[in-house]
C-alpha positions, 0 to 999 in steps of 0.5 A: 601785706598784712592784717593777721589780726584782721585776716591771717596768721599770727604767731611768735617768731624768733628774730633772725637775719642772715645777710644776703640770704633770707627769704620767706612768705610775707604779705604786702606790696604795691598794686601796679605789677604785672608778674607775667610768666614768673619762675616758680617760687622758692616755696615750690622749688626749694623743698625743706624737711621738716616743713615750715613751722613743724613742731615736735620734731624728733632728735633724729629729724629727718632734716633735708633740703632738696631741689628738683633742678638747678643747684643749691648754693648755700644751706645753713641750719642753726639752733637759734635759742641756746646761749650760743647758737650752734650750726648743724654740720652737713654737706651738699651732694655732688649734683647740688640737689640735696643737703643732708646733715652729717651721719649720726647728727642728733638735734637738741630737744626743746629747741628751735631751729632755722633753715636758710637756703640759697639756690640757683635755677637753670638760668642762674637766677638766685632764690632763697627760702627761710623756714623754722621748726621746733624739736620735741619737748619732753612730756609735761614740760614747757619752754619759752622761745624768746627774742631778741637774740642773745648778744645782739645789738638792738634799737631803743624800742626793742621789747623782750618777748617770750612765747611759750609752747604750752598754755600757762595757767599759773602766770604769776609763778612763770613771770616771777621766774623770769628776771629782766635787769638793765644797766643803767637800771630802770623799771621793767614790767611784764605784760601777758598777751593771753596765756602763751606770750609774755612781753617786757618793756620799760616805761620809755624807750631804752637809753642808748648803750643800755645793757639788758640781761634776761634770766630764765629760771624756769626749771621745775616751775609749775605752769599748769597742773603737772607741767614744769619748766626745763630752762635755766639760762641767761641771755643778754643784749645791748641797746644801740643808738636811738632811731625813730622814724615817723611815717605820715600817710597823708603827706607820703613822707617818712622822717627819720630821726637819729638821736633826736635830730632829723637824719632824712626825710624820705618819700614813701607810699602807704596803704591804698584806700581799700588796704590802709596802713595801721596807725601807731608805733611798730618795731622792726622785728625781722630784716630780709635783704630779699623776700617773697610777698604773696597776697594769698598768705594774708587774705588778698586772694583772687576768685581762683584762690591765688594771691592778688600779687606774688613777688618773689624778690621784694628787696630791703624788707623790714617786718613791722607786724606779725600780720604782715606789715612791712616797710620795704623796697618797691621797684615796680611802682613809677618813681613819681608815686613815692611822695604823692600817692598811697598804692600798697596793700598796707605796707610802707614802700620806699623807692628801690631798684630790682635786685635792691640798690644801696643808693636808693631810699630803701637801701639807704634806710635798710643799711641804717636800721636795727632790729628794735628800731621804732617806725610810727605811722600817723594820719592813716585812715586805719585803726591803731595797731593791736599791741599784740600784733608784733611788738606793738606794746608801746601803744599801751600807756604805762599803767595799762601795760603794768595792769597786764602783769600777773604780779600787780 
């Protein structure tokens, strides 16, 4: 479910969505589930080269998707961090077991790619997998991987986050070379989380309709002795309507507020006493129609090393932290659980049906959520989420935020 800062992995991730398709390894779910003789997971059946998270991939790859059986339904390989994300052309073999790019395809250097796959097994059951990899950065060069995506429409809580492939020593020079502007104009300040990540936000949430422009003027900027930037690009995004949801872990409810008014009050289940949910303001950074959640990835392991849970088809999942906190659909807990008890491993669960239902509370909320929306948890018996865990910067007061800039 969660807790990279407590237990597991923590890394920057580009915000990606592909409706009806994306699935990855995530971490939280409820407790009352008997998995039984489940099919093999997408990570076991859908084999992607390069491996997930690979760095320094050469321009010639290789890039390949393979199945041991069944049939590939869809494969999409996309360069996601250019001004205009481009798809790598390729084809599925006649037997449906392999995808390869067109002959002669060369990958861009210093770029991040996503691989999204949907496959069918021999029984017609659909599974999905999402991976990413980055290509070689020329020697002694650095780049920044940014979010949100160019030309996206986001919620009012969106924070511009830039992760670097190298440790930045001259933080002031790099921060000075990145200019964030908005229309209407507001004060925007940067905050460093170590030497590898720089986030930007205004004092308060963005106003709906704001246009934000990110100018990366990193070419030839020296970040460390002999290490220079290569990026020179401009990206932008638009702030959509205002939606802030408040999860009360004590009353087992979530109040969804739209433009200041109450849109809905939904029953929820939060983290159980031994795996409580973080308090504080969290921002939706990824949205999956369906995803796999495996406790082993975030430290919830049995004595044999396997996860306490492993569910390959969690519906309507919205990531709140890098450490694995999600708000997601839950079809395995009894209906009366929602609104009355906390039984998850730290996530916020909404009632749903297997396969996902647009009419269930989880589907209703998913369809009304944008990346960049804020979900605030209160009255949980846990600490406040770390500001570096996901886009948690709203948990810092404005003066504390500005104190993390290299320019102040």
